[in-house]
C-alpha positions as CSV (number, residue, x, y, z in Angstrom):
1,M,41.8,-21.0,54.1
2,L,38.5,-22.0,55.6
3,L,36.7,-19.0,54.1
4,P,38.0,-15.5,53.3
5,A,38.3,-13.7,56.6
6,P,37.1,-10.1,56.9
7,P,39.6,-7.7,55.4
8,R,42.5,-6.6,57.6
9,A,43.5,-3.1,58.6
10,P,46.7,-1.8,57.0
11,A,49.8,-1.7,59.1
12,V,49.6,1.9,60.2
13,G,49.7,3.7,63.5
14,R,47.8,2.3,66.5
15,A,44.8,4.7,66.4
16,A,44.6,4.6,62.7
17,A,44.8,0.8,62.7
18,A,41.9,0.5,65.1
19,T,39.8,2.9,63.0
20,A,40.7,1.1,59.7
21,A,39.9,-2.3,61.2
22,T,36.5,-1.0,62.4
23,A,35.7,0.5,59.1
24,A,36.6,-2.8,57.3
25,L,34.3,-4.7,59.6
26,A,31.5,-2.3,58.8
27,R,32.0,-2.9,55.1
28,R,32.2,-6.7,55.3
29,G,32.1,-9.4,58.0
30,P,31.2,-9.1,61.6
31,R,30.6,-5.6,62.9
32,L,31.7,-4.2,66.2
33,G,29.0,-2.9,68.4
34,S,28.3,0.9,68.1
35,R,29.6,1.4,71.7
36,S,33.1,0.4,70.5
37,L,33.1,2.7,67.4
38,P,35.7,5.5,67.2
39,S,34.5,8.9,68.4
40,G,32.1,10.5,65.9
41,A,31.2,7.2,64.1
42,P,27.4,6.7,63.7
43,A,25.6,4.2,65.8
44,T,24.2,1.2,64.0
45,G,22.0,-1.8,64.8
46,A,19.6,-2.0,67.7
47,A,21.3,0.7,69.7
48,A,20.1,3.3,67.2
49,A,16.5,1.9,67.4
50,A,14.1,0.9,70.1
51,A,15.6,-1.7,72.4
52,V,13.8,-4.9,73.0
53,P,13.6,-7.0,76.2
54,V,16.3,-9.7,76.2
55,G,17.1,-12.7,78.2
56,L,17.2,-16.1,76.6
57,L,15.2,-16.7,73.5
58,A,14.6,-20.2,72.0
59,G,15.8,-20.5,68.5
60,G,15.6,-24.2,67.7
61,G,13.0,-26.6,66.3
62,R,12.0,-28.6,69.3
63,G,9.2,-26.6,70.8
64,G,11.1,-23.7,72.5
65,L,9.7,-20.2,72.2
66,D,10.7,-16.8,73.6
67,R,11.6,-17.0,77.3
68,G,12.2,-13.3,77.6
69,A,9.7,-10.8,78.9
70,A,8.6,-10.1,75.3
71,A,7.1,-13.5,74.7
72,A,3.5,-13.3,73.6
73,P,1.1,-15.1,76.0
74,A,-0.6,-17.0,73.2
75,A,2.7,-18.3,71.9
76,A,3.9,-19.1,75.4
77,A,1.0,-21.4,76.0
78,T,2.2,-23.6,73.1
79,S,5.8,-24.0,74.3
80,P,7.0,-26.9,76.5
81,R,9.6,-24.6,78.0
82,A,7.5,-21.4,78.3
83,S,7.0,-19.9,81.7
84,A,4.8,-17.2,83.0
85,T,6.1,-13.7,82.4
86,P,7.3,-12.3,85.8
87,P,5.9,-9.0,87.1
88,P,8.1,-5.9,87.0
89,T,10.6,-6.0,89.8
90,S,9.9,-2.5,90.8
91,G,6.5,-3.4,92.2
92,G,5.0,-0.8,89.9
93,D,4.6,-0.1,86.2
94,A,7.3,-1.4,83.9
95,P,9.5,1.3,82.2
96,P,8.4,2.3,78.7
97,A,9.2,-0.3,76.0
98,D,11.4,2.1,74.1
99,E,13.9,2.6,76.9
100,V,17.3,1.2,76.3
101,A,17.5,0.1,79.9
102,L,14.6,-2.4,79.2
103,A,17.1,-4.4,77.2
104,L,18.9,-5.2,80.4
105,V,16.5,-7.8,81.6
106,T,18.5,-10.7,83.1
107,A,17.5,-13.9,84.6
108,T,14.2,-12.5,86.0
109,A,12.8,-12.7,82.5
110,A,15.2,-15.1,80.9
111,M,14.5,-18.0,83.2
112,A,11.5,-19.7,84.7
113,P,10.2,-17.7,87.7
114,T,12.4,-18.2,90.7
115,P,11.0,-21.2,92.6
116,T,10.4,-21.4,96.3
117,P,13.7,-22.8,97.6
118,A,13.7,-26.6,97.8
119,G,14.4,-28.5,101.0
120,D,15.3,-26.8,104.2
121,V,18.3,-24.8,103.0
122,K,17.9,-21.1,103.8
123,D,17.8,-19.0,100.7
124,P,20.7,-16.5,101.0
125,S,19.0,-14.1,98.6
126,G,16.7,-12.9,101.3
127,S,13.8,-11.0,100.0
128,G,15.6,-9.6,97.0
129,G,14.8,-10.0,93.3
130,D,11.6,-11.6,92.2
131,G,11.5,-14.3,95.0
132,P,8.7,-15.0,97.3
133,G,9.6,-12.0,99.6
134,G,9.0,-9.5,96.8
135,P,11.3,-6.6,95.9
136,P,13.6,-5.2,98.5
137,A,13.2,-1.8,100.1
138,G,14.5,1.0,98.0
139,T,13.7,-0.7,94.7
140,A,11.5,2.3,93.6
141,T,14.6,4.6,93.8
142,L,16.5,2.6,91.3
143,S,16.8,3.1,87.5
144,A,15.1,0.7,85.2
145,R,18.5,-0.8,84.6
146,G,19.1,-1.2,88.3
147,R,15.7,-2.9,88.8
148,A,16.5,-5.3,86.0
149,L,19.7,-6.2,87.8
150,L,17.9,-7.2,91.0
151,S,17.3,-10.7,89.6
152,P,18.9,-13.3,91.9
153,F,21.3,-16.0,91.0
154,P,19.6,-19.3,89.9
155,E,18.4,-21.5,92.7
156,Y,21.0,-24.3,92.3
157,L,23.7,-21.7,92.8
158,R,22.0,-20.0,95.8
159,L,21.5,-23.4,97.5
160,A,25.2,-24.2,96.9
161,F,26.3,-21.0,98.5
162,A,24.0,-21.5,101.5
163,A,25.0,-25.2,102.0
164,A,28.6,-24.2,102.2
165,D,27.9,-23.5,105.9
166,D,26.9,-27.2,106.4
167,P,29.3,-29.2,104.3
168,Y,29.6,-33.0,104.4
169,D,32.4,-34.5,106.4
170,A,32.6,-38.3,106.9
171,T,33.8,-37.8,110.5
172,T,32.6,-34.5,111.8
173,N,29.4,-33.9,109.8
174,P,28.1,-37.0,108.1
175,D,24.7,-35.5,107.5
176,G,26.1,-32.4,105.8
177,Y,25.4,-31.3,102.2
178,I,27.4,-32.8,99.3
179,S,27.6,-30.1,96.6
180,L,28.0,-31.3,93.0
181,S,26.4,-28.2,91.5
182,V,29.2,-25.6,91.1
183,A,31.9,-25.8,88.5
184,E,34.9,-25.9,90.7
185,N,38.0,-28.1,90.6
186,R,38.8,-28.9,94.3
187,L,40.7,-32.0,93.4
188,S,43.9,-30.1,92.6
189,A,43.4,-26.9,94.5
190,D,46.0,-28.0,97.1
191,L,48.7,-28.1,94.4
192,V,47.9,-24.6,93.1
193,A,47.6,-23.1,96.6
194,A,51.0,-24.6,97.6
195,H,52.7,-23.0,94.6
196,L,51.0,-19.6,95.0
197,S,52.1,-19.6,98.7
198,R,55.7,-19.6,97.5
199,R,55.2,-16.5,95.3
200,P,58.0,-13.9,95.3
201,P,57.6,-10.8,97.5
202,L,55.5,-8.0,96.1
203,P,57.8,-5.2,94.8
204,A,56.7,-1.6,95.6
205,S,56.4,-1.0,91.8
206,A,53.4,-3.4,91.8
207,L,51.4,-0.8,93.7
208,A,51.4,1.7,90.8
209,Y,49.1,1.8,87.8
210,G,50.1,-0.4,84.9
211,P,48.5,-1.8,81.7
212,M,44.8,-2.5,82.6
213,C,44.6,-5.6,80.3
214,G,47.5,-7.4,82.0
215,T,51.1,-7.1,82.9
216,P,53.6,-7.7,80.1
217,A,55.1,-10.6,82.0
218,L,51.8,-12.5,82.5
219,R,50.6,-11.8,78.9
220,T,53.9,-13.2,77.6
221,A,53.7,-16.3,79.9
222,L,50.1,-16.9,78.8
223,A,51.1,-16.5,75.1
224,N,53.8,-19.1,75.5
225,L,51.3,-21.5,77.2
226,F,48.7,-21.0,74.5
227,T,51.2,-21.4,71.7
228,T,51.8,-24.9,73.0
229,S,48.4,-25.9,74.2
230,L,46.0,-24.1,71.8
231,A,48.1,-23.7,68.7
232,A,50.0,-26.9,69.3
233,G,53.2,-25.2,68.3
234,K,51.9,-24.7,64.8
235,R,52.0,-20.9,65.1
236,V,53.1,-18.3,67.7
237,I,50.4,-16.6,69.7
238,P,51.8,-13.1,70.5
239,P,51.5,-11.5,73.9
240,E,49.5,-8.6,72.3
241,A,46.7,-11.0,71.4
242,V,46.2,-11.8,75.1
243,H,44.1,-9.6,77.3
244,L,43.1,-10.2,81.0
245,S,40.0,-9.2,82.9
246,S,38.5,-10.2,86.2
247,G,37.2,-13.6,85.2
248,A,35.8,-15.2,82.1
249,G,32.4,-13.7,82.9
250,A,34.0,-10.2,82.8
251,V,35.7,-11.0,79.5
252,I,32.3,-12.0,78.0
253,D,30.6,-9.0,79.5
254,L,33.1,-6.7,77.9
255,L,33.2,-8.6,74.6
256,A,29.4,-8.5,74.4
257,S,29.6,-4.7,74.5
258,V,32.3,-4.6,71.9
259,V,30.7,-6.9,69.2
260,A,27.0,-6.3,69.8
261,D,24.5,-3.5,70.7
262,A,21.7,-3.6,73.3
263,G,18.9,-5.7,71.8
264,D,21.2,-7.7,69.5
265,G,21.7,-11.4,70.2
266,V,24.3,-14.2,70.2
267,L,23.5,-17.8,69.2
268,V,24.5,-20.4,71.8
269,P,24.0,-24.2,71.5
270,T,21.9,-25.7,74.3
271,P,22.1,-27.1,76.9
272,L,24.4,-24.3,77.9
273,Y,26.4,-22.9,80.8
274,Y,23.9,-20.8,82.6
275,G,26.4,-17.9,83.2
276,F,26.4,-17.0,79.5
277,V,22.8,-15.7,79.7
278,R,23.6,-13.4,82.6
279,D,27.1,-12.4,81.3
280,F,25.7,-11.2,77.9
281,A,22.5,-9.6,79.3
282,S,23.3,-8.0,82.6
283,R,25.1,-4.9,81.4
284,A,25.4,-5.2,77.6
285,G,21.8,-6.0,77.1
286,V,22.6,-8.7,74.6
287,A,20.1,-11.6,74.2
288,T,21.2,-15.2,74.2
289,V,19.3,-17.1,71.4
290,A,19.2,-20.8,72.1
291,A,20.2,-23.3,69.5
292,P,19.0,-26.7,70.8
293,M,21.2,-29.6,70.0
294,D,19.9,-33.2,69.4
295,P,19.6,-35.3,72.6
296,D,20.0,-38.4,70.5
297,S,23.5,-37.4,69.5
298,G,24.5,-36.6,73.1
299,F,23.7,-33.0,72.4
300,A,26.7,-32.8,70.1
301,I,27.3,-29.3,68.7
302,T,26.6,-29.3,65.0
303,V,26.3,-26.7,62.2
304,E,22.9,-28.3,61.4
305,G,21.6,-27.4,64.8
306,L,23.0,-23.8,64.5
307,E,21.4,-23.4,61.1
308,A,18.0,-24.6,62.3
309,A,18.1,-22.0,65.1
310,W,19.3,-19.3,62.7
311,R,16.3,-20.0,60.4
312,A,13.9,-20.2,63.3
313,N,15.1,-16.8,64.5
314,A,14.8,-15.3,61.0
315,A,11.2,-16.5,60.9
316,R,10.2,-14.5,64.0
317,V,7.9,-11.6,63.6
318,T,10.8,-9.5,64.9
319,P,14.1,-11.4,64.4
320,V,16.9,-10.8,66.8
321,N,19.9,-9.3,65.1
322,L,22.5,-12.0,65.7
323,R,26.1,-10.8,66.0
324,A,28.0,-13.9,67.1
325,V,27.9,-17.6,67.8
326,V,29.3,-18.8,71.1
327,V,30.6,-22.3,71.4
328,C,31.8,-24.0,74.6
329,N,34.5,-26.6,73.7
330,P,35.1,-28.7,75.8
331,G,31.5,-28.6,76.7
332,N,29.7,-27.3,79.7
333,P,27.5,-29.1,80.8
334,T,28.2,-32.1,78.6
335,G,31.9,-32.5,79.0
336,A,32.0,-33.5,75.3
337,I,34.7,-32.5,72.9
338,M,34.0,-31.3,69.3
339,P,35.9,-33.1,66.6
340,A,38.2,-30.9,64.6
341,S,36.0,-31.3,61.5
342,E,33.0,-29.7,63.4
343,V,35.1,-26.9,64.7
344,T,36.1,-26.2,61.1
345,A,32.5,-26.3,60.1
346,V,31.4,-23.9,62.8
347,V,34.0,-21.3,61.7
348,R,33.0,-21.7,58.0
349,W,29.3,-21.3,59.0
350,G,30.0,-18.2,61.1
351,R,32.0,-16.6,58.4
352,A,29.4,-17.3,55.8
353,K,26.8,-15.6,58.1
354,G,29.2,-12.6,58.6
355,I,29.2,-12.9,62.4
356,H,31.8,-13.3,65.2
357,V,32.7,-16.8,66.3
358,I,33.6,-17.0,70.0
359,F,35.0,-20.2,71.4
360,D,35.0,-20.7,75.2
361,E,37.9,-23.1,75.7
362,I,38.1,-22.8,79.4
363,Y,38.7,-26.6,80.0
364,V,41.5,-27.0,77.5
365,H,44.0,-28.3,80.1
366,S,41.4,-30.5,81.9
367,T,41.1,-33.4,79.5
368,F,40.8,-37.1,80.6
369,D,43.2,-39.9,79.8
370,P,41.5,-42.2,79.3
371,P,38.1,-40.7,79.2
372,P,35.3,-42.7,80.9
373,L,32.3,-44.1,79.1
374,G,34.1,-44.5,75.8
375,S,34.5,-40.9,74.5
376,K,36.6,-41.0,71.3
377,H,37.4,-37.4,70.5
378,Q,40.7,-35.5,71.3
379,F,40.5,-31.8,72.0
380,V,41.7,-29.6,69.1
381,S,41.5,-25.8,69.6
382,V,40.1,-23.5,67.0
383,A,43.6,-21.9,67.0
384,E,45.1,-25.2,65.8
385,V,42.3,-25.7,63.3
386,L,43.0,-22.3,61.7
387,A,46.7,-23.0,61.7
388,D,46.2,-26.3,59.9
389,A,44.1,-24.4,57.4
390,G,47.0,-22.1,56.6
391,E,45.8,-19.1,58.4
392,E,48.3,-16.9,60.1
393,D,46.1,-16.1,63.1
394,L,42.5,-16.1,64.3
395,G,41.4,-13.4,61.9
396,E,39.2,-10.6,62.9
397,D,36.1,-12.7,63.5
398,V,37.3,-15.5,65.8
399,H,38.0,-15.0,69.5
400,I,38.9,-17.4,72.3
401,V,37.9,-17.1,76.0
402,W,39.8,-18.8,78.8
403,S,40.3,-18.4,82.5
404,F,42.5,-19.7,85.4
405,S,39.3,-20.6,87.2
406,K,39.0,-24.2,85.8
407,D,42.4,-25.5,84.7
408,F,44.1,-23.9,87.6
409,C,41.3,-24.3,90.3
410,G,41.3,-20.5,90.6
411,N,37.6,-19.5,90.7
412,A,38.2,-16.9,93.3
413,L,41.4,-15.5,91.7
414,R,39.2,-13.7,89.1
415,A,41.6,-13.9,86.2
416,G,40.0,-14.4,82.8
417,V,41.6,-14.1,79.3
418,L,40.5,-13.0,75.8
419,I,42.7,-14.1,72.9
420,T,41.9,-12.0,69.8
421,D,43.7,-10.9,66.6
422,N,41.2,-8.2,65.9
423,Q,43.1,-5.0,66.2
424,A,40.0,-2.9,67.0
425,V,38.9,-5.3,69.8
426,R,42.5,-5.2,71.2
427,E,42.4,-1.4,71.3
428,V,39.0,-1.4,73.1
429,F,40.1,-4.0,75.6
430,A,43.3,-2.0,76.4
431,T,41.0,0.6,77.9
432,V,37.7,-1.0,79.0
433,T,39.5,-3.5,81.2
434,Y,40.1,-0.4,83.5
435,F,36.7,-1.4,85.1
436,S,37.6,-5.0,85.7
437,S,41.4,-5.4,85.8
438,V,43.2,-8.2,87.7
439,A,45.1,-7.2,90.8
440,V,48.8,-7.0,90.0
441,D,49.8,-9.2,93.0
442,T,47.6,-11.9,91.6
443,Q,49.1,-11.5,88.2
444,D,52.6,-11.7,89.7
445,A,51.8,-14.9,91.5
446,L,50.3,-16.5,88.3
447,T,53.3,-15.4,86.3
448,A,55.6,-17.2,88.7
449,L,53.4,-20.3,88.3
450,L,53.5,-20.3,84.5
451,T,57.2,-19.5,84.2
452,D,58.3,-22.4,86.5
453,A,58.4,-24.9,83.6
454,P,59.1,-28.1,85.6
455,A,56.4,-27.2,88.2
456,L,53.9,-26.2,85.5
457,D,54.4,-29.5,83.6
458,A,54.1,-31.5,86.8
459,Y,50.9,-29.7,87.8
460,L,49.2,-30.1,84.4
461,T,50.1,-33.8,84.4
462,E,48.9,-34.5,87.9
463,N,45.7,-32.4,87.4
464,R,44.8,-34.5,84.4
465,R,45.5,-37.7,86.4
466,R,43.3,-36.6,89.2
467,L,40.5,-35.5,86.9
468,S,40.7,-38.7,85.0
469,S,40.5,-40.8,88.1
470,A,37.6,-38.8,89.5
471,S,35.7,-38.9,86.3
472,A,36.1,-42.7,86.1
473,A,35.1,-43.1,89.8
474,A,32.0,-40.9,89.2
475,A,31.0,-42.9,86.2
476,D,31.4,-46.1,88.2
477,A,29.3,-44.8,91.1
478,M,26.6,-43.7,88.7
479,A,26.6,-47.1,86.9
480,A,26.4,-49.0,90.2
481,A,23.5,-47.0,91.5
482,R,20.0,-48.1,90.8
483,P,17.6,-45.4,92.1
484,A,14.0,-46.6,91.8
485,G,15.5,-49.7,90.1
486,A,16.6,-47.6,87.1
487,T,19.8,-47.8,85.1
488,I,21.3,-44.3,85.0
489,T,23.5,-43.1,82.1
490,A,25.4,-40.0,81.0
491,V,26.8,-38.3,78.0
492,P,30.4,-39.7,77.6
493,P,32.7,-36.8,78.8
494,A,36.2,-36.2,77.6
495,A,37.1,-33.1,79.6
496,G,35.9,-30.7,82.2
497,F,34.3,-31.5,85.6
498,F,30.9,-32.9,84.7
499,L,28.7,-35.9,84.1
500,W,25.7,-34.7,82.1
501,T,23.4,-37.3,83.6
502,D,20.2,-38.7,82.3
503,L,17.7,-39.0,85.2
504,R,14.7,-39.3,83.0
505,P,13.9,-42.7,84.4
506,L,13.2,-41.0,87.7
507,L,10.6,-38.6,86.4
508,S,8.0,-41.2,86.8
509,A,9.2,-42.1,90.3
510,V,7.9,-38.9,91.9
511,S,4.3,-38.7,93.2
512,A,1.5,-36.6,91.7
513,A,1.5,-34.5,94.9
514,E,5.3,-33.8,94.5
515,V,4.7,-32.7,90.9
516,E,1.9,-30.4,91.9
517,A,4.0,-28.9,94.6
518,A,6.9,-28.5,92.2
519,A,4.7,-26.8,89.6
520,A,3.4,-24.4,92.3
521,A,6.9,-23.6,93.4
522,R,8.0,-22.8,89.9
523,G,4.9,-20.7,89.3
524,V,4.0,-22.6,86.1
525,P,0.7,-24.4,86.2
526,L,0.3,-28.0,85.1
527,T,-1.4,-28.2,81.7
528,G,-1.2,-31.9,80.9
529,G,1.2,-31.1,78.1
530,P,4.9,-31.5,77.5
531,A,5.9,-28.6,79.9
532,D,4.7,-30.8,82.8
533,A,7.9,-32.9,82.4
534,F,9.9,-29.9,83.8
535,A,7.7,-29.9,86.9
536,R,8.6,-33.5,87.3
537,E,12.3,-32.6,86.8
538,Y,12.0,-30.0,89.5
539,A,10.3,-32.5,91.8
540,V,13.3,-34.9,91.4
541,F,15.6,-32.0,92.1
542,R,13.7,-31.2,95.3
543,R,14.1,-34.9,96.4
544,L,17.8,-34.7,95.9
545,V,18.0,-31.5,97.9
546,R,16.1,-33.2,100.7
547,A,18.8,-36.0,100.5
548,K,21.4,-33.2,100.8
549,V,22.8,-33.7,97.3
550,L,23.0,-30.6,95.3
551,V,23.2,-30.8,91.5
552,T,22.2,-28.6,88.6
553,P,18.9,-29.4,86.9
554,G,18.8,-29.3,83.2
555,D,16.2,-26.5,83.1
556,Q,18.9,-24.2,84.5
557,C,21.0,-25.1,81.5
558,Y,18.1,-24.5,79.1
559,C,17.9,-28.1,78.1
560,E,15.0,-28.7,75.8
561,Q,14.4,-32.2,77.2
562,A,13.4,-32.6,80.8
563,G,15.2,-35.0,83.1
564,W,18.9,-34.1,82.6
565,F,21.1,-33.0,85.4
566,R,24.7,-31.8,85.7
567,F,26.8,-33.5,88.3
568,C,30.2,-31.8,89.0
569,F,32.4,-34.6,90.3
570,A,35.5,-32.3,90.5
571,S,33.9,-30.3,93.4
572,A,34.0,-33.3,95.8
573,S,36.2,-36.2,96.6
574,E,35.6,-39.6,95.0
575,E,34.3,-40.9,98.3
576,E,31.9,-38.0,98.6
577,V,30.6,-38.7,95.1
578,R,29.9,-42.4,96.1
579,V,28.1,-41.2,99.2
580,A,26.0,-38.8,97.0
581,W,24.9,-41.7,94.8
582,A,24.0,-43.8,97.9
583,R,21.8,-40.9,99.1
584,I,20.1,-40.6,95.7
585,V,19.3,-44.3,95.8
586,D,18.0,-43.9,99.3
587,A,15.9,-40.9,98.2
588,F,13.8,-43.1,96.0
589,L,13.1,-45.9,98.6
590,P,9.7,-46.1,100.2
591,E,11.1,-44.8,103.5
592,P,14.2,-42.7,102.8
593,V,16.6,-41.5,105.4
594,Y,15.9,-37.9,104.4
595,P,12.1,-37.9,103.8
């Protein structure tokens, strides 16, 4: 055993089992949030006290301080990452600090102020949120919770949505945008679409209500898939451990409400996937506490980094009540894979702290063979790690999140999965998925895909081949490019869709005027200190947008070191990636094509 798992509920009736499991967690180990307690159970944690503003809070040792609305101005001035606190989105007074709704601050407070859109792409958010146009009409009629939810998507995502109307095509639109900013696998989408088009006719019975957390057929098909791919055949993952909701974001949103209360926090290694911040905060009011990883190690996720963030949080005047650690493996944005020994260490560490351990393993079937840039690690799921340790299941403190969006190119299918062996969490998900269930016709189509064994094996093999080829081509294009005469490198990826690319050599290639304009657009004045590097990063980002290449700046991933960018090579063809790098080289010439 890695460490003694929290005690299990006795094998009794369904309702009694859920109550017993919840009571056991209250005695020892990770608690469920008060919102998931049985009727009549007392509220505990931050929900019973005054809520605090949440967004993303820095928890590491490399200069980050609170990025939420609660950050003190004096402290913010000393932080390289700190940004000005945005005004209330209502256009008037902020709601009282003791309102629970105030905990539902999302990206408005969690991120740097929304910059003026770069380049000449129209901002699709209009005048909404905290952008330059101010709050939209009707804002004053909303609740405090509604006003908090006005925050727009981050700029890189809004630009990608807008640029979809002007996509690059070598023949018909050679001056169009090349989008490498959204985590989509378009390389194998044709294979999935072709199979889904052959799905069986929809029976009339599919129009009736059924289990909200997934049809028995799809849950069984997924359990069989995960038994092979996650548990490596070393134990059986049962269908009752599998629960569906409308995307991985919905799974995390629901799980946040189940394991934490408004004002509580989850610890997440940074750089991170931006969606985590929004998924945890938007409705559940749960803060994301950053655990910065070491750039010199390629931002490898380590227990040492988690422990440093844990201690930094404990040293706050008002520490955040941490309820879980969330680990993305394979990584987003790095594409790196954790060695099995480190997965083991993270589980041990989380259990020692008495918190939930959530693994996002959404890229499990998207590994490279061979990986480019010399990555050495092979993916091992936490399910296999626990099986190797002699544990019969995940225990009541470990949970896995997965989705069809990445491995099966199905971003728009909205079919996410939670794998859990916590009986109380299962009982809650059986009901709360009512608000975000997956359409039965979609589930039937996905069941047909997963139960066609020859087609499934052929798809997974071909998808890995295409991703491996595309990752190698992207690495070659990056290595061949010399923007501003600089050698560009990236963290060696082993899975996923990304090159986490080091463009720090380009920070000195932008002009002082560009940096000043970038700082003004971000709403963060230049100080002559470390924070100015992020204005330079944004100036580089704006140059790339003018060159009609869209990527994700590291600031949007809460990277503590300026100059890193996420390039999603799977969202474009290999030729388009080469064109993108040619444009980046051109962008740093004295007279670029796209000035």
